Every structure is written in C-alpha cells, then in structure tokens.
C-alpha angles and dihedrals in degrees: 000000000000118000117240111235114224132185120240089250097053122084122251109301093001112117119219121230119259091242089062090057090052090049090050092048089050098056097035103042117355100055093045092049092052091047091051091049091048090050090058091048091050090050091053091058129073115294119271096359112141109219140160088280089065093050091049089046094056092040090056090049089055091046093051089052088051091048092052090048091050089049092053095041102044112007108054113299098241133147121233085265092057097252122132107276121227133190089265088058091051094049090049093049092050092047092049095042093050093044093048096047092042088056092050091044090055091045088049091054093042097057132052117213120205111273 
C-alpha cells in the first residue's frame, strides 16, 4: 500500500495543498536566496548608494514575513522544527529575520566587491 505524503503542517493523514508547499518554500528558501544574491549585488556597487536593489531587498524581506504569516495562518502553523507555531514564534522569526538581513544589508553597503 502506498504511503500518503503529508506536510509537517498538516495533521496525520491530511495532505497539505500544493500552494502551502510553495508558501513554505518561499519563506524558508526562496526569499533568503534572493536576499543573499541581492546583498552580493549591493556590495558590487558603490558604497552607501540607495538604488532599486535596496528597494527590492526590503520588499523581499516584507514578502518573506507575509509568506511566513500566511503559512502560519492558512497552511499548518508549524515551526521549522515541525512544532506547532504560536504568535510568539512568529514575532521571534520576524525579529531575527529583520536583524539578520539588516546586518547583511549594512555589510553589503560597507564593503565593495570587485566588479
């Protein structure tokens, strides 16, 4: 008999919609990958020059926060470890995400990589 694949957010035997998987991939992997790439692009430009890359950077940070909220609200409410997520977990995630990417954004503006 074939096993039924369930997402970490769904209950036992309850499959999660594919859209929930895309939301999860967005906040766990996709957004952070784009932010890392933008940090490198920012570092390749002149120091402390605000450009479209910076606007895109902070827009993606906001989108990652919205994706995490959507994941908690509509697609399972689980942490990255598979535990049930609470509002406290969401606040900690947002604080950590913003602090981490703010530090890398400052670093990206503070150094200049060879072009």
